[in-house]
C-alpha positions in Angstrom: 53.6 102.6 75.4 53.9 102.2 79.5 56.6 103.6 82.2 58.9 100.8 81.7 59.8 102.3 78.0 60.3 105.9 79.1 63.9 106.8 78.4 64.0 110.7 79.5 62.2 111.6 82.7 62.0 116.0 82.0 61.5 117.2 85.6 60.2 120.9 86.3 62.8 122.3 89.4 60.8 124.9 91.8 57.7 123.5 93.3 58.7 119.7 92.3 62.3 118.8 92.7 63.9 122.1 94.4 61.7 123.3 98.1 59.7 126.6 97.6 57.5 127.7 100.9 56.2 130.9 98.5 59.9 131.9 97.6 58.8 132.4 93.9 55.2 133.9 94.4 56.4 136.4 97.3 59.4 137.5 94.7 56.8 138.2 92.2 55.2 140.1 94.6 57.6 142.0 95.9 59.2 143.2 92.2 56.1 143.9 91.4 55.8 145.7 94.4 58.9 147.5 93.7 57.3 149.2 90.7 54.0 150.3 91.8 52.1 147.3 90.5 50.0 145.3 92.3 48.6 141.6 92.2 46.8 139.2 94.1 47.6 135.9 94.8 45.2 134.7 91.9 46.8 136.2 89.4 50.7 135.4 90.4 49.3 131.8 90.3 48.1 131.7 87.1 51.6 132.5 85.7 53.6 130.1 87.5 55.2 127.5 86.2 55.5 130.0 82.3 58.9 131.7 81.4 59.6 134.2 84.7 60.1 136.9 81.7 56.9 136.3 80.0 54.7 135.7 83.2 56.0 139.1 84.9 55.0 140.6 81.1 51.2 139.4 82.1 51.6 140.9 85.2 52.6 144.3 84.2 50.8 144.5 81.1 47.5 146.2 82.5 49.6 149.5 83.4 52.2 149.5 81.9 51.1 147.5 78.1 54.0 146.4 76.6 56.6 148.0 78.0 59.7 146.2 77.2 62.2 148.6 79.2 59.4 147.9 82.1 59.2 144.4 81.6 63.6 144.0 82.3 63.5 146.4 84.8 61.0 144.4 87.1 62.2 141.1 86.0 65.8 142.3 87.3 64.2 143.1 90.7 63.0 139.5 90.4 65.7 138.1 90.6 67.7 140.0 92.8 65.0 138.8 95.6 65.3 135.7 94.2 69.2 134.9 94.4 69.0 137.0 98.0 66.7 133.9 98.7 68.2 131.1 96.8 71.7 131.9 98.2 70.5 131.5 101.8 67.8 128.7 101.9 67.8 126.2 98.7 67.0 122.6 99.3 65.5 119.9 98.0 62.2 118.6 97.6 62.5 115.3 100.2 63.6 112.2 98.3 64.2 114.4 95.2 68.0 113.5 95.4 66.6 109.2 95.7 64.5 109.4 92.8 67.5 110.9 90.5 69.9 108.7 91.6 67.2 105.5 91.2 66.5 106.9 88.1 70.2 106.5 87.1 70.5 103.2 88.3 68.0 102.6 85.4 69.9 104.3 83.0 66.7 107.0 82.1 68.5 109.9 81.6 67.1 113.4 83.7 66.2 116.7 82.0 65.5 119.7 84.1 63.7 122.4 82.8 62.2 125.3 84.9 61.1 129.6 83.8 63.5 130.5 85.3 66.6 132.1 82.9 69.3 130.3 82.7 71.4 132.9 85.6 68.8 132.0 88.3 68.8 128.6 87.4 72.7 128.2 88.0 72.1 130.0 91.2 70.0 127.1 92.2 72.1 124.1 90.8 75.7 125.9 93.0 73.6 126.0 96.4 72.3 122.5 96.1 75.1 120.7 94.8 73.8 119.8 91.4 76.0 120.7 89.2 76.3 117.1 87.2 73.6 115.3 88.2 71.3 116.3 85.1 71.6 114.9 81.5 70.5 118.4 80.5 69.3 121.6 81.7 66.5 123.7 80.1 65.6 127.2 80.9 62.9 129.4 80.1 65.2 131.5 78.1 67.0 129.3 76.2 63.8 128.7 73.8 61.6 131.2 71.4 58.4 130.6 74.0 57.8 128.9 77.1 55.1 126.8 78.9 53.0 126.0 77.8 54.6 125.6 74.7 56.7 122.2 74.4 59.8 123.4 73.3 61.5 122.9 76.3 60.6 119.6 75.8 61.6 118.9 72.8 65.0 121.1 73.8 65.4 118.6 76.2 64.6 115.9 73.8 67.6 117.3 71.2 70.1 117.6 74.2 70.1 114.2 75.6 69.1 112.2 71.8 66.2 110.8 72.3 63.5 111.6 69.2 60.7 109.8 70.4 58.3 111.8 72.7 56.2 108.2 73.6 59.3 107.4 75.4 59.4 110.7 77.3 57.6 111.4 80.8 57.1 114.7 82.5 56.3 115.7 86.1 55.9 119.2 87.4 53.6 121.4 89.8 51.7 123.6 87.5 49.0 123.2 84.8 51.2 124.8 82.4 53.7 121.5 83.0 50.8 119.7 81.7 49.9 121.7 79.1 53.3 121.7 78.2 53.6 117.4 78.0 50.1 117.6 76.2 51.8 120.2 73.9 54.9 117.8 73.6 52.3 114.8 72.9 54.6 113.2 75.7 54.2 109.8 76.5 53.4 110.5 80.2 52.1 113.8 82.2 53.2 113.8 86.0 52.6 116.6 88.7 53.0 116.8 92.0 50.4 118.3 94.6 52.8 119.7 97.0 53.3 122.3 94.9 51.9 125.8 94.2 49.2 124.2 91.7 47.1 122.1 94.1 44.7 119.3 92.9 41.4 121.0 91.8 43.4 122.6 89.7 45.3 119.9 88.2 42.9 117.8 87.8 41.6 119.0 85.1 44.1 119.2 82.3 45.3 116.0 80.4 47.7 114.4 82.8 48.2 110.2 83.7 49.1 110.7 86.9 49.1 112.6 90.3 51.3 111.9 92.8 51.6 113.3 96.1 55.5 114.4 95.1 58.3 113.4 93.4 59.6 111.3 96.2 56.4 108.7 94.9 57.9 109.0 90.9 60.2 106.5 91.1 56.9 104.1 92.7 54.7 103.9 89.1 58.0 101.4 87.8 57.2 99.4 91.0 53.4 99.6 90.5 53.1 98.3 86.9 56.3 95.8 87.5 53.4 95.0 90.5 56.0 94.9 92.9 
């Protein structure tokens, strides 16, 4: 299939269509520090794109093992740090609203996916005034396992009435986004290069395109049409 066959775009949020100037990494670092845990930038980068609760479980495991209560305490700190930042500073990646409007004009459905839980996702949606923008919003706590599992993509398809994975394009900024796209068997996995993970990390994963930013996404249709 080609891009003209795409009927659903599944887009990650923070780092892909929502600007992330290091706020998410800082929230991880501060939350861990609040509970006496140190993590390097590389360790935090390695869990980007995953369900944030699952990410924190991985980051706390070396010190606290499988202590579910500790994971929840650190996760509560993480949410608190993010809520303070996003309430003041949430903004879209340049060009993202225009790309989403372009997709809608062409009858292509949009699902937003995020490793955040519903509370944080809704905080972002409200701050950006994006209520009603997407045909579906699927969060890390809506499925049994977050990325790189394919379940958020499948849930997005279910909510939007798309039954053929070959009509789905997934766009994100992390290795986990591309891995989940591959695991779902979708037609296209697209990574943006201005988010959490850089070209040298993303190019080694199965992908269809690497683009500078989500504002280049509509160009895939134009390139295929030769315009």
